[in-house]
Each structure stands twice: as C-alpha cells, then as structure tokens.
N, C-alpha and C positions, 0 to 999 in steps of 0.2 A: 693842682700840685701844691699851691700855697695853703689851701685849706687842709690838705693832708698833713703838711708839716706842722701847722699851728695846732691841730687836734692831737697829734702825736706828742708834741712838747707839753701840752696841757695835761694829758694823761700821765706822762712820765713824771712830771713835777708834783701834781696834786694827789696822786694815788697814795702817797705816804703821809700826807697831811690830814688832820682831822677836819677836812673840808671835802664834801662829796665831789670826787672827780667826775662821776657820772652826771651830777647836777650841773657842774660847770660846762661840761661838754654839750649837754642837752641845751643849756642856755645859749652857748655860742652857735650851735647848729641851727636852732630855731630862730634866734634873734638876728644873726648875721648872715648865715648861709641859706636860710629859707627851707630847711629840712622839716619834715613832719615829726611829731613827737615819737612815733613808732620807729622811724628810720634813725633818729638820733639816739634813742635808747639802745637799739640793736648795735649800732656802730660803737657806742660807748662800751658796751659789753665786749665787743670784738677787740677793742683797743686794750682792754684789761689783760688780754693774753700777752701783750708785749711786756707789761710790768710784772706779770707772773713769771715770765721767762727771766726777767732781770732778778727777781727774788730767788729763783731756782739757781741761777749762776752765782749770785752773791752768797747764798746760804748753802752751797753745794756740799760742803763738808758736813754740815749738820744734817742735811737730807740723806746723804750716803750713810752716815753713822746710824741715823734713826732707822733707815731701811734695813741695813745689815742686822742690827739688833732685833728688829721685829721679825725678820725671816728666821733668824736663829731661834728666837723664842717659839715661833710656830712650829719649826722643825723639831724642836726638843720637847714639844708639848707643854710649854710653860705659858703663863699669861703674858700678854703684851706689856711692855714697860709703860710707865705713866705718860710720857709725852706722846706716844703713839695712840694711847687711849684718848688723850686730850684732843688730838686732831680728828680721830674718827668720830667721837661723840660730838665734838664741836661742829663738825661738818654736817652730821645728821640733824642736830638741833637747829642749826641755822638754815639748813635746806628745807625742813618742814615748815618753820616759821616764815621763811622767805617765800615759799610757794603760797602760803596762806595770804600774805600781804599782796603778792602778785594778783591773786584772785580778787582781793578787795579793790585793788587799783583798777582792774579791768571793769569791775562793777560800778565804781564811783571815781573814775579817772579825773573828770573835770573838777569835782569838789575837792579832791586831794591836791591837785595842782594849784587851785586857787588859794590854798593855805600853805603854799611853798614857803613864804616868808615866816609864817608862824612856826612851822616845823624847824626851819633853820635857827630861828631865834631861841626856841626851846633847847635845841642841842647846844647852842652857844652858852646859854645860861647854865646848863648842866656841866659844861666844861669849866665855867667859872667856879662852880662849886668844887669841882675836882681840883682846880688850881688852888683854891683856898685850903683844901685839906692837905695839899702838898706843902704849902707855906706854914701851916699850923703844926704839923707833926714834927717831932724833935729829931727823928731819924728816918732814913729811907727804908723801903721794904727790903727784906733780906732774902726772899725766896728767889730761886734760880730756875732755869729752864728744866733741869732734871727733876724738879719737884712737882711739875705739872701732873695732874691726874684727871680722873673721870669727872669729878665734881666741877673742877675748873673748866673742863671742856663743855659741860652742859651750860654753865652760867655765861661763859664767854661766847659760846655758840648762839645763845639767845640774844646776846648783845649784837652779834654779827648779823643775825637774821633781820634786825631792824634796818639794816642798810638797804633792804629792798624798797624802803620808803623813799620818796624823792627828797633830796637834800640831806639825808642822813649819812654821815661818814662812817665807812666800815672801820677804817684804822682808828678814828677818833673814839668810837664806842668800844672797840675791843681793847685798845690800850688803856682807856679809862677803867674798864672792868678789871683788867689784869693788875693795874696799879692798886685798885681798891682791894684786890685779893692778896696784896702784900708782896708783889714781885718787884724786883729791881727795875729801874726805868729801861735800861738797855735790854734786859731780859724780856720785858713786856713788849717792847718793839719787835724783837726777834720772834717771839711766840705769835704775835699778831700777823706778821708777814707770812710765817709758815702756815698759819691757819687759813689765810686767804687763798693759798694756791689751789687746793682741791675744789673749793666751792666755785671758783671762777672757771676752771676747766669743765666741771660738771654742768654749770649753767650754760656755757657756750655749746656743749654737746646737745643739751636738751632744747635750747631755745634758738640757737643760731646756725646749727650745722646745715640745715636745709634752706636757710635764707640768705646767707652771705655769698656774694659773688666776688671772687678775688680779682683785683685789678692792680695796676701799677700804683695808683693812689692809695689803695688799701694796704698794700705791702709796705709802701713808704711810711704810712702812718704807724703801722705796727713796728717797723724797724726804729722809727724815731722815738716811740714810746718806750721801747726796750732800752735804747741808748741813754735817754734822759732818766729813765727809771733807775738804771744801774748807777748813774752818776749821783742822783739825789738820795738814793737809799743809803749809800756810803756816808754822804755828808750828814744826813739826818742822824744816823747812829753815833757819829763822832760828836755832833752837836749835843745829843742827849747825854753823853758821858761827861761833857765839859761844862754844861750849863745846868743850873738848878732846874729840876723838872717842873717846878711850879711856874717859872717864867716861860718855859717851853709850852705848857698847856695854856697859860694865860694869853700868850701871843696868838695861838690858834683859836682860842675862844673869841678873841676880838675879831679875827678874820671871819669866823662863822657868823658872828652877830652883824658885822658889816655886810656880809653877803646876803643877809636876810632883807636888806633894804634895796637890793638890786632889782630892777624891773624884770618881770618874767612874762614871757608870752608863750602860749601853748597853741600849737597848730595840730588840729585833729581832723 
C-alpha cells in the first residue's frame, strides 16, 4: 500500500517536469522495492494513465473545442484545423520514432541503461542551452495554441519520440521544442500536455493491455497519480506565467543534471 502511494505521488509530480517520471519510477522500483526492469517500466507506463486523465480534466474545454471543430470540419469536407493536425502528425511521428527506440532498447538494453547518467547529463546540458536562449532574447515568443500546424507537429513529435529513451523527459523535450519554435511559455506547456494524451493511451493499449493485472494497489497508485497530477499541472501553469521562463528551465536543467549523478541499478 505504501509503495502504491509513493509511486502515484512521484508520477503525479514529476510528469509535468522536464525530468523523466518514468526514469524516477524505474529507479525507485528497482533500487528500493526490488522490481525487475520490465515490471518497473510497464508499471510506470500504467501510471501515466493517471496523469493523462488529469490533463484531460484540466484541459477539458480545449479538448472539447478541438474535438467539436475537428468533427465539424470533417462533416463539412474541410481540412482539419492546425492544432488537430499538430496532434495527429505529432502522435504519428513520435509513435514511429518511439517504436524504433524501443526496438533498439530491446536489442541493447544493458548498454543503454549503463549510460543512463550520460543521457540525463546531455538532456540537462541541452536544457541549459534552452535557458540561455530565454535569458538572451529580448522578448518572449508570440505564437499561440491556435497557430499550431503540421510542421510544428512533426518537429515536436520527433522531440517527443526521444522520450522512449531512458531518462529523457517527454515534457522537457517537447516544451523546449515549442519554445524554440516561438510559442509563448504557457501555450507551449498546454500544447505539450495535449500532445502527450494520445501517445500514452496508445502505448498502454499496445504494450500493457494484456499484461496489467488490476489490484487495489494498482488502482490506488492510479488514483494518487491523477490527484497529484491535477494539483501540480495547475501550479506549474501558474508558475510559468508569473516567473521568467528562463529561470523555470534553468531550475529543471539543474534537477536533470543532479539526477544524472544518482546511482542506477538495473535488474534484468
């Protein structure tokens, strides 16, 4: 029961930060609770459903509006609007790249996991570069959610696909990519959260539907990740609006770099 609560809280808090929530959960599961790597990865993926539900609830107005406009466009024989194309193309791009990385991981799992610190350190350094660009530019990005399009979906989808690698943060890479494309900070966060919804659901259907066995502990973990995810997503968006985004990214860059020096044990 205690393990379920801890893992749910970790998922709910870390999902929105540019620190891999899956990496943290795998670390806790293998180091503290003695799970195998496969068990830890599958359970981390399952817990993502809780934070996906939190994102759906928090962004429900945007999701309903996007769904209504998309169905109306299809019914009237018009092209889908930019944000809808962004999500579809982004999901396809990240899905193809993610499957490729999963195949590589299966073939060379031990070698990749031995370089966990190096991967984390590289992501942290890239976030430092992103923070520098935020401090050095004279004005923030002007693009808003409605200006999203197919090109943005492809580029951000590629960034999201790298999250299949151990230690790579989905939110960190996608937000950094959106900021680099000129989006406002709060708009980048919202687009990142929305883009994460379909890929998590699809991944659980493809990889987890025949493996997960529901129990009281699993349901408790899922509920905890949902509650803490809903609480922290709101706080993060408020924080992003009130604080210079350069400090926001710098803080997370230091977290990622610090995480690269944590001990990692892999049970296979």
